[in-house]
NUTIBA-512287 format. One record per residue: x, z, y of N, C-alpha, C, CB in turn; residue in three letters. Coordinates in pm, whole numbers, padded with zeros to 5 digits, always signed. Glycine has a CB too. Example, Ala and Ser with C-alpha at 12.3 -4.5 7.8 and 13.67 -1.06 7.14 Angstrom:
2
+01319+00780-00569+01230+00780-00450+01320+00780-00330+01131+00905-00447ALA;+01285+00708-00225+01367+00714-00106+01290+00787+00003+01408+00572-00060SER;
END
This chain:
251
+00495-00473-00055+00358-00428-00030+00299-00504+00089+00353-00275-00005MET;+00187-00574+00070+00123-00645+00178+00048-00548+00268+00029-00753+00124THR;+00023-00589+00393-00042-00498+00485-00182-00458+00439-00050-00560+00623THR;-00253-00547+00370-00388-00514+00322-00384-00393+00229-00449-00634+00248ILE;-00275-00378+00155-00264-00269+00059-00253-00132+00126-00145-00290-00029GLU;-00228-00128+00256-00221-00001+00327-00358+00058+00356-00145-00018+00455TYR;-00463-00022+00346-00597+00028+00377-00632+00151+00293-00701-00082+00354LEU;-00670+00257+00360-00707+00381+00292-00592+00473+00261-00776+00348+00166GLY;-00469+00427+00279-00352+00509+00249-00327+00613+00359-00228+00421+00231LYS;-00265+00722+00322-00223+00824+00418-00079+00796+00458-00237+00968+00360VAL;-00054+00784+00588+00080+00754+00636+00114+00844+00754+00091+00606+00676ILE;+00242+00847+00788+00289+00919+00906+00344+00819+01006+00396+01026+00870THR;+00294+00825+01128+00337+00734+01235+00430+00809+01330+00215+00676+01312VAL;+00548+00755+01351+00641+00809+01451+00611+00740+01584+00791+00786+01407LYS;+00565+00818+01680+00520+00762+01807+00639+00740+01901+00417+00854+01874ILE;+00668+00613+01932+00773+00586+02030+00716+00528+02160+00876+00489+01970ASP;+00584+00501+02160+00516+00459+02282+00389+00543+02296+00482+00303+02279ARG;+00406+00665+02345+00292+00758+02353+00191+00715+02460+00342+00899+02384PRO;+00074+00770+02450-00031+00746+02548+00022+00772+02690-00154+00835+02519MET;-00001+00676+02779+00045+00691+02916+00179+00629+02946+00051+00833+02950GLY;+00252+00586+02841+00382+00523+02864+00363+00376+02899+00472+00537+02740SER;+00469+00313+02949+00463+00175+02996+00535+00082+02899+00524+00162+03136LYS;+00476-00035+02874+00540-00135+02788+00671-00179+02852+00445-00257+02763HIS;+00780-00188+02774+00911-00218+02831+00923-00356+02895+01015-00205+02726PRO;+00837-00452+02855+00848-00588+02911+00728-00625+02999+00862-00688+02798LYS;+00608-00595+02950+00487-00642+03018+00430-00542+03117+00382-00677+02917HIS;+00484-00421+03117+00451-00318+03217+00307-00267+03212+00477-00373+03352ASN;+00229-00300+03107+00098-00237+03098+00113-00096+03041+00002-00323+03010PHE;+00012-00013+03064+00015+00126+03021-00057+00139+02887-00050+00218+03128ILE;+00000+00216+02796-00061+00240+02666-00172+00345+02680+00045+00285+02562TYR;-00299+00304+02657-00409+00401+02665-00425+00484+02539-00538+00328+02694PRO;-00355+00446+02433-00355+00521+02306-00212+00533+02257-00445+00451+02198ILE;-00191+00618+02159-00057+00636+02102-00025+00521+02007-00047+00771+02029ASN;+00103+00481+02005+00146+00364+01930+00286+00392+01876+00144+00234+02019TYR;+00309+00363+01747+00440+00391+01689+00461+00317+01559+00456+00540+01667GLY;+00564+00358+01486+00607+00284+01366+00608+00375+01243+00746+00224+01388TYR;+00613+00311+01126+00618+00383+01000+00758+00368+00942+00509+00329+00899ILE;+00826+00478+00930+00964+00475+00882+00973+00420+00739+01024+00615+00887GLU;+01079+00343+00714+01103+00293+00579+01023+00171+00541+01076+00398+00482GLY;+00952+00111+00638+00873-00009+00609+00939-00130+00672+00728+00007+00661THR;+00889-00248+00635+00945-00371+00688+00834-00468+00721+01044-00435+00588LYS;+00825-00507+00847+00723-00601+00892+00773-00744+00876+00685-00573+01038ALA;+00685-00838+00909+00721-00979+00894+00834-01024+00982+00603-01062+00922GLY;+00858-00953+01093+00967-00991+01183+01098-00920+01149+00929-00960+01327ASP;+01097-00843+01039+01217-00772+00997+01226-00630+01048+01336-00846+01043GLY;+01146-00596+01149+01145-00459+01200+01049-00373+01119+01107-00457+01347GLY;+01028-00252+01166+00935-00161+01098+00791-00193+01136+00968-00015+01132GLU;+00698-00159+01048+00557-00183+01073+00506-00085+01179+00474-00171+00943ILE;+00432-00138+01277+00379-00056+01385+00230-00029+01364+00402-00123+01520TYR;+00184+00081+01426+00045+00123+01407-00011+00182+01536+00035+00226+01294ALA;-00140+00155+01558-00216+00220+01664-00277+00348+01608-00327+00125+01721TYR;-00273+00455+01686-00334+00582+01647-00458+00605+01733-00232+00702+01662VAL;-00572+00620+01667-00698+00639+01739-00749+00782+01720-00804+00537+01691LEU;-00821+00831+01821-00886+00962+01810-00804+01078+01862-00919+00987+01670GLY;-00683+01052+01912-00600+01157+01971-00589+01126+02120-00457+01165+01904ILE;-00627+01221+02204-00643+01192+02346-00537+01259+02433-00780+01236+02391PHE;-00417+01269+02377-00302+01318+02452-00176+01260+02391-00297+01474+02452GLU;-00067+01253+02465+00057+01199+02410+00108+01286+02296+00165+01188+02521PRO;+00153+01224+02188+00206+01295+02072+00334+01228+02027+00102+01300+01956ILE;+00409+01295+01941+00534+01238+01890+00523+01191+01746+00645+01341+01901SER;+00421+01241+01673+00403+01204+01533+00258+01227+01495+00499+01285+01441SER;+00209+01147+01399+00072+01163+01354+00060+01122+01209-00025+01080+01441PHE;-00007+01207+01128-00034+01176+00989-00183+01153+00973+00015+01290+00896LYS;-00219+01035+00924-00360+01003+00909-00381+00890+00811-00421+00968+01042GLY;-00503+00836+00809-00540+00732+00713-00546+00596+00782-00675+00765+00647LYS;-00502+00496+00710-00507+00360+00762-00651+00311+00749-00408+00266+00685VAL;-00719+00295+00863-00859+00255+00862-00876+00106+00889-00937+00335+00964ILE;-00769+00040+00930-00781-00102+00959-00647-00171+00968-00854-00121+01087GLY;-00651-00302+00953-00535-00389+00969-00566-00490+01078-00498-00460+00835ILE;-00475-00508+01172-00490-00614+01272-00397-00728+01231-00457-00562+01417ILE;-00457-00837+01187-00379-00954+01145-00362-01047+01264-00448-01027+01026LYS;-00237-01076+01293-00205-01168+01402-00178-01306+01344-00083-01117+01484ARG;-00266-01400+01374-00254-01533+01317-00144-01616+01382-00384-01606+01329ASN;-00098-01572+01498+00006-01645+01569+00133-01563+01588-00045-01691+01704ASP;+00153-01465+01498+00271-01378+01508+00317-01341+01368+00240-01250+01593ASP;+00443-01302+01356+00500-01273+01224+00463-01135+01172+00649-01285+01228ALA;+00412-01048+01257+00385-00912+01214+00240-00871+01238+00477-00815+01285GLU;+00183-00798+01141+00051-00738+01155+00067-00593+01200-00028-00746+01021ASP;-00042-00533+01242-00042-00395+01287-00140-00313+01204-00079-00386+01437LYS;-00110-00185+01186-00202-00093+01120-00280-00015+01225-00125+00004+01025LEU;-00396+00036+01184-00475+00122+01270-00500+00252+01194-00611+00054+01313VAL;-00466+00365+01255-00466+00494+01186-00556+00593+01260-00323+00550+01173VAL;-00631+00670+01183-00716+00775+01239-00725+00889+01138-00858+00720+01274ALA;-00796+00995+01173-00806+01111+01084-00889+01080+00960-00866+01229+01158GLU;-01001+01008+00977-01090+00979+00866-01117+00829+00858-01221+01056+00879GLU;-01152+00783+00738-01168+00640+00713-01279+00577+00795-01193+00616+00568LEU;-01384+00653+00823-01500+00595+00891-01510+00636+01037-01625+00636+00820ASN;-01399+00676+01097-01402+00720+01236-01436+00606+01333-01269+00780+01273ASP;-01392+00483+01303-01413+00369+01392-01446+00246+01310-01289+00344+01481TYR;-01537+00162+01362-01565+00036+01294-01476-00074+01354-01715-00001+01305ASP;-01487-00195+01299-01397-00303+01342-01418-00341+01488-01417-00425+01254LYS;-01539-00326+01540-01566-00362+01679-01506-00260+01775-01717-00374+01702TYR;-01511-00133+01736-01448-00029+01817-01296-00043+01815-01488+00110+01767GLN;-01242-00076+01698-01096-00097+01687-01053-00212+01776-01055-00125+01540ILE;-01129-00320+01773-01096-00436+01856-01096-00400+02004-01194-00549+01831LYS;-01197-00322+02046-01206-00284+02187-01091-00192+02228-01340-00215+02214ALA;-01055-00098+02142-00952+00000+02176-00810-00056+02172-00960+00116+02082LEU;-00790-00167+02103-00657-00228+02095-00646-00356+02178-00623-00259+01951THR;-00752-00389+02249-00756-00513+02327-00648-00517+02434-00893-00530+02393GLU;-00607-00401+02485-00507-00395+02591-00378-00468+02552-00476-00249+02624PHE;-00347-00470+02422-00226-00539+02376-00259-00663+02292-00138-00444+02295GLN;-00364-00653+02211-00397-00764+02122-00454-00884+02196-00496-00718+02018GLU;-00488-00869+02325-00538-00983+02402-00432-01092+02416-00584-00937+02540ARG;-00306-01057+02391-00198-01155+02400-00182-01236+02271-00067-01085+02433PHE;-00260-01203+02168-00244-01266+02037-00379-01314+01982-00179-01168+01937PHE;-00371-01404+01885-00489-01447+01810-00505-01349+01694-00477-01597+01759ASP;-00582-01243+01716-00589-01132+01620-00727-01120+01559-00551-01002+01688SER;-00732-01068+01438-00858-01033+01373-00843-00895+01309-00899-01140+01266GLU;-00951-00820+01304-00949-00684+01251-01009-00683+01111-01026-00587+01343VAL;-00936-00624+01017-00984-00608+00880-00996-00459+00852-00889-00678+00777ILE;-01113-00415+00809-01134-00275+00776-01164-00261+00627-01249-00216+00860THR;-01197-00142+00584-01224-00119+00442-01348-00193+00394-01241+00028+00416LEU;-01430-00244+00485-01541-00329+00444-01489-00452+00370-01624-00372+00566ASP;-01366-00489+00401-01302-00603+00334-01299-00582+00183-01159-00625+00388TYR;-01274-00458+00141-01264-00429-00002-01399-00439-00072-01205-00291-00023LEU;-01506-00419+00004-01639-00424-00057-01677-00567-00097-01742-00368+00040ARG;-01621-00664-00028-01664-00802-00052-01553-00891-00105-01718-00860+00076SER;-01440-00836-00139-01327-00916-00184-01275-00866-00317-01215-00916-00080SER;-01224-00957-00396-01159-00921-00522-01009-00936-00502-01210-01011-00641ILE;-00937-00828-00526-00792-00827-00505-00723-00862-00636-00745-00688-00454ARG;-00622-00948-00629-00544-00987-00746-00411-00914-00745-00522-01140-00750ASN;-00379-00845-00855-00257-00768-00863-00181-00795-00992-00288-00620-00851THR;-00053-00756-00992+00029-00761-01113+00088-00624-01138+00142-00869-01101VAL;+00104-00587-01264+00165-00460-01302+00262-00484-01416+00056-00356-01343ARG;+00371-00409-01415+00473-00421-01519+00465-00306-01618+00612-00427-01458GLY;+00455-00339-01747+00447-00238-01854+00582-00234-01925+00331-00270-01955LEU;+00653-00125-01904+00786-00108-01961+00788+00011-02056+00892-00091-01851LEU;+00820-00014-02182+00822+00090-02284+00965+00128-02320+00744+00044-02410ARG;+00982+00252-02361+01110+00300-02414+01078+00402-02523+01201+00362-02302LYS;+01101+00359-02648+01065+00441-02764+00915+00474-02756+01150+00573-02768GLU;+00878+00600-02745+00736+00637-02741+00691+00672-02599+00710+00755-02835ASN;+00761+00618-02499+00728+00648-02360+00701+00518-02284+00841+00728-02293LYS;+00635+00534-02170+00608+00422-02081+00644+00463-01939+00458+00377-02091VAL;+00695+00369-01861+00734+00397-01723+00612+00387-01632+00844+00300-01676LEU;+00586+00494-01557+00472+00498-01466+00515+00556-01332+00355+00580-01527VAL;+00429+00543-01233+00449+00607-01104+00347+00720-01090+00436+00505-00987LEU;+00395+00836-01051+00310+00954-01034+00273+00969-00887+00380+01082-01087GLU;+00144+00988-00862+00095+01003-00726-00009+01114-00722+00036+00869-00673GLU;-00027+01174-00606-00126+01281-00590-00215+01250-00471-00058+01418-00572GLU;-00346+01261-00491-00441+01238-00383-00553+01341-00394-00498+01092-00389TYR;-00574+01414-00287-00676+01519-00281-00664+01616-00398-00816+01456-00280LYS;-00541+01655-00430-00516+01754-00532-00514+01701-00674-00617+01858-00524GLY;-00544+01573-00694-00543+01515-00828-00413+01437-00851-00665+01422-00848GLU;-00345+01469-00961-00224+01396-01000-00263+01289-01101-00116+01493-01059VAL;-00220+01167-01077-00254+01056-01165-00134+00961-01174-00381+00982-01115TYR;-00146+00864-01266-00035+00774-01295-00084+00629-01299+00031+00811-01428TYR;+00005+00538-01263-00028+00395-01270+00102+00316-01291-00101+00348-01140TYR;+00088+00194-01335+00204+00110-01361+00260+00055-01229+00167-00006-01457LEU;+00391+00035-01221+00448-00023-01099+00400-00166-01080+00602-00020-01104PRO;+00385-00206-00956+00338-00340-00925+00264-00341-00793+00250-00394-01036GLY;+00189-00448-00768+00116-00457-00642+00042-00589-00631+00210-00441-00525GLY;+00001-00621-00508-00082-00738-00484-00006-00870-00489-00149-00725-00353GLY;-00077-00973-00530-00024-01109-00528-00051-01168-00390-00088-01199-00641ILE;+00053-01214-00324+00037-01266-00190-00016-01409-00193+00170-01261-00115GLU;-00069-01454-00081-00123-01588-00068-00014-01692-00098-00180-01610+00073PHE;-00047-01790-00183+00042-01898-00225+00158-01848-00314+00098-01969-00103LEU;+00144-01730-00371+00246-01674-00460+00192-01673-00603+00287-01531-00415GLU;+00273-01717-00700+00230-01711-00839+00237-01567-00888+00316-01803-00928THR;+00165-01537-00995+00166-01401-01047+00306-01364-01098+00063-01386-01161SER;+00379-01460-01154+00514-01431-01203+00609-01402-01088+00567-01549-01286GLU;+00597-01477-00980+00682-01451-00862+00646-01316-00801+00665-01563-00756ASP;+00516-01282-00801+00474-01152-00748+00531-01039-00833+00320-01143-00743ALA;+00530-01059-00965+00583-00958-01055+00732-00934-01028+00562-01000-01202LEU;+00809-01042-01016+00952-01029-00989+00978-00958-00856+01019-01167-00990LYS;+00899-00996-00755+00917-00935-00624+00883-00787-00625+00832-01007-00520ARG;+00770-00752-00688+00727-00612-00692+00824-00525-00770+00588-00601-00752GLU;+00876-00576-00882+00971-00496-00962+01101-00475-00885+00999-00565-01097MET;+01139-00575-00806+01260-00560-00726+01238-00461-00612+01305-00696-00671LYS;+01122-00472-00547+01092-00385-00433+01072-00241-00477+00969-00434-00360GLU;+00999-00220-00585+00963-00083-00624+01069-00018-00713+00831-00083-00696GLU;+01124-00093-00808+01215-00034-00907+01359-00078-00888+01170-00070-01045LEU;+01381-00175-00801+01515-00229-00777+01577-00286-00906+01606-00121-00720ASN;+01495-00358-00982+01544-00423-01103+01505-00571-01100+01487-00354-01229ILE;+01590-00653-01161+01561-00795-01178+01508-00815-01319+01687-00883-01151ASP;+01398-00886-01332+01341-00909-01464+01356-01056-01503+01192-00866-01467ILE;+01387-01078-01630+01404-01214-01682+01312-01236-01802+01551-01239-01721ILE;+01310-01139-01891+01233-01150-02015+01103-01070-02001+01317-01099-02137ASP;+00993-01141-01995+00863-01076-01976+00754-01168-02029+00839-01041-01825TYR;+00634-01113-02045+00523-01194-02093+00390-01135-02053+00529-01208-02243GLY;+00294-01221-02017+00161-01175-01980+00093-01114-02102+00076-01291-01922LEU;+00050-00989-02089-00006-00916-02201-00159-00908-02195+00052-00778-02206SER;-00212-00862-02082-00356-00842-02069-00400-00867-01926-00396-00700-02114HIS;-00527-00896-01910-00589-00908-01778-00709-00814-01776-00633-01057-01747ILE;-00711-00726-01678-00816-00625-01667-00894-00646-01539-00756-00482-01671ILE;-01027-00644-01549-01114-00644-01432-01144-00499-01398-01246-00726-01456SER;-01082-00449-01293-01089-00307-01259-01184-00284-01141-00948-00252-01226ASN;-01296-00218-01167-01394-00184-01063-01391-00033-01044-01539-00235-01101ILE;-01367+00011-00923-01350+00155-00900-01402+00192-00761-01202+00196-00915PHE;-01396+00321-00730-01447+00371-00602-01350+00475-00547-01589+00431-00617GLU;-01317+00463-00418-01230+00559-00350-01298+00603-00222-01090+00498-00321ILE;-01322+00733-00208-01384+00788-00088-01514+00714-00052-01287+00782+00030ASP;-01592+00681-00154-01720+00615-00131-01711+00465-00111-01784+00674-00015GLY;-01588+00411-00114-01567+00268-00097-01550+00204-00234-01445+00239-00007ILE;-01639+00110-00269-01627+00041-00396-01526-00073-00383-01764-00011-00443LYS;-01445-00091-00486-01341-00194-00483-01333-00264-00618-01204-00134-00445ALA;-01278-00382-00617-01268-00464-00738-01134-00536-00736-01387-00566-00747HIS;-01059-00523-00843-00933-00594-00854-00916-00654-00993-00816-00500-00822GLU;-00849-00768-00999-00811-00830-01124-00663-00796-01146-00836-00986-01123ILE;-00634-00724-01256-00499-00675-01282-00437-00755-01396-00502-00523-01315VAL;-00327-00821-01368-00253-00892-01471-00139-00802-01518-00199-01030-01417GLN;-00143-00763-01645-00043-00673-01702+00064-00755-01774-00110-00571-01800ILE;+00187-00737-01733+00300-00805-01796+00385-00704-01873+00385-00879-01691TYR;+00415-00735-01998+00514-00656-02074+00653-00697-02028+00497-00677-02230GLU;+00738-00599-02002+00876-00624-01961+00968-00592-02077+00913-00541-01835LEU;+01060-00685-02109+01148-00668-02225+01295-00668-02181+01123-00780-02329TYR;+01376-00603-02262+01522-00609-02246+01568-00575-02104+01572-00747-02284ASN;+01511-00470-02051+01547-00425-01916+01659-00321-01926+01424-00366-01842ILE;+01763-00340-01845+01864-00235-01834+01804-00124-01749+02000-00290-01772GLU;+01775-00011-01813+01700+00094-01743+01788+00200-01680+01604+00160-01839ASP;+01913+00166-01652+02003+00264-01590+01955+00310-01454+02140+00206-01578GLY;+01882+00221-01383+01831+00256-01251+01698+00330-01259+01814+00130-01166LYS;+01635+00327-01376+01501+00383-01390+01510+00529-01435+01418+00301-01491LEU;+01545+00613-01341+01572+00754-01370+01446+00837-01347+01688+00806-01283ILE;+01409+00913-01448+01292+00999-01440+01305+01095-01322+01274+01077-01570ASP;+01198+01102-01243+01197+01193-01129+01242+01132-00998+01283+01308-01158GLY;+01277+01003-01000+01320+00936-00877+01203+00920-00781+01382+00799-00909THR;+01221+00961-00657+01117+00944-00554+01118+00802-00503+01136+01044-00438THR;+00999+00743-00498+00987+00604-00453+00964+00602-00303+00874+00532-00527MET;+01053+00536-00230+01040+00529-00086+00970+00402-00040+01176+00538-00022GLU;+00951+00306-00130+00894+00179-00089+00745+00184-00062+00920+00078-00192GLY;+00675+00281-00117+00532+00291-00099+00500+00381+00020+00465+00344-00226ASP;+00381+00362+00076+00337+00450+00184+00303+00588+00129+00217+00391+00256ILE;+00228+00592+00021+00198+00720-00042+00321+00764-00122+00072+00709-00134MET;+00366+00888-00106+00481+00933-00186+00449+00928-00334+00521+01075-00145PRO;+00540+00875-00413+00519+00870-00557+00653+00891-00627+00455+00736-00600CYS;+00646+00923-00754+00765+00956-00832+00767+00876-00960+00770+01106-00863THR;+00884+00821-00993+00901+00747-01118+00905+00844-01234+01029+00660-01114MET;+00828+00815-01340+00822+00904-01455+00822+00824-01586+00698+00994-01447LYS;+00893+00875-01685+00879+00827-01822+00785+00924-01892+01020+00816-01897TRP;+00664+00879-01925+00560+00965-01981+00535+00929-02127+00431+00953-01899ILE;+00517+01032-02209+00482+01010-02349+00348+00935-02356+00474+01146-02427GLU;+00345+00829-02434+00223+00749-02447+00107+00834-02498+00247+00630-02541ILE;+00135+00926-02589+00029+01013-02644-00038+01096-02535+00085+01106-02752ASP;+00039+01138-02433-00019+01217-02325-00119+01135-02244+00091+01270-02233GLU;-00094+01005-02233-00185+00917-02160-00308+00885-02244-00113+00787-02120LEU;-00288+00866-02373-00399+00832-02461-00496+00948-02476-00346+00790-02598ILE;-00442+01071-02492-00531+01186-02513-00585+01245-02382-00459+01294-02590ASN;-00545+01189-02268-00600+01233-02141-00529+01349-02075-00739+01269-02160GLY;-00421+01398-02137-00343+01505-02074-00291+01460-01938-00226+01547-02164THR;-00251+01333-01931-00210+01271-01805-00309+01159-01775-00061+01216-01813LYS;-00354+01150-01651-00454+01049-01613-00387+00919-01572-00543+01102-01498LYS;-00422+00812-01643-00367+00679-01616-00476+00589-01561-00305+00618-01743LEU;-00443+00515-01454-00536+00418-01396-00473+00280-01394-00578+00461-01254TYR;-00554+00172-01416-00695+00178-01452-00715+00230-01595-00758+00039-01438PRO;-00829+00294-01619-00853+00360-01746-00853+00262-01863-00983+00434-01741LYS;-00893+00136-01837-00898+00036-01944-00762+00009-02004-00957-00094-01891GLU;-00657+00043-01931-00521+00020-01978-00485+00109-02096-00423+00041-01865LEU;-00548+00225-02103-00513+00323-02206-00524+00265-02346-00601+00445-02193ILE;-00631+00192-02373-00651+00138-02507-00554+00026-02540-00793+00088-02521LYS;-00478-00021-02444-00381-00127-02467-00242-00073-02496-00376-00218-02347LEU;-00225+00058-02484-00094+00117-02506-00061+00126-02654-00087+00255-02443LEU;
END
C-alpha cells in the first residue's frame, strides 16, 4: 500500500513522542503528538510515522483520519498527518504545524485535494471458486461493502508487477497464471470528495487457495477488513454491495 492510499483512511497512531517531549538526537521539543502505525512498513524498513493535529495535550494513542501525506523528496520515508475530521486543516496549516521537524527535509504536503485533480491507477485480482468470488469485506460509517483485493500501481511499476506485489502483500499468494480481463473507469465520491481511478481487473487462474481462508482478518490494510468467499448471486442481486459497481455486470 502506497502512502497516498492512506488519504481519508481511519487509523490508530501509537504515540511514542508526545507533545512536550524532546527529540532523542536533535533535542528540539515536539509541539504536537507524533507516533507510529503498528503493522505498517515505511521506506526505511521501520513503521510509518504520523503527526497528530488538533490535540493539545500529551496522549499515548489517537484514532483519526489521515488528512494529509508529507512526501520527503530527500528521504526514504513519508509521513502521515492525522486529525479528527478530513477538513480540519489545509495543506498550508499542515506545513506550518510540522515545520519544526520537516524543515530538515525537502518536503511537500499532499492533501485530499490531490484526489480531486488526479486519476489513480489501480489493479485488482478476480479469483473465482465454483459459484463464489474472493472479496475483502470492509465497514465504513455503518455500511458493509466488498471489493476485490489489490491496490495502487506505483511509479515506474507495470500493472502486472503491481498485481503480483499486491496479491503477495494482501493475500500472501504468488500468482503465475493470470490475464487482464477488464478496465473500469471508476468515478466516485467519499465524504464529499470526488475521486477518479482507472481499475485494471485481472482474472487469476490455478491458484492454490489453501491460504485463502474465509473469515481471515487482513492486517496489511489500514482499515480493518476480512477475507470472504461470497456467492456471486449475492453480489449481482445487491444483497451484498460490491465496489466499483461496474464490476457487477462482469461477474
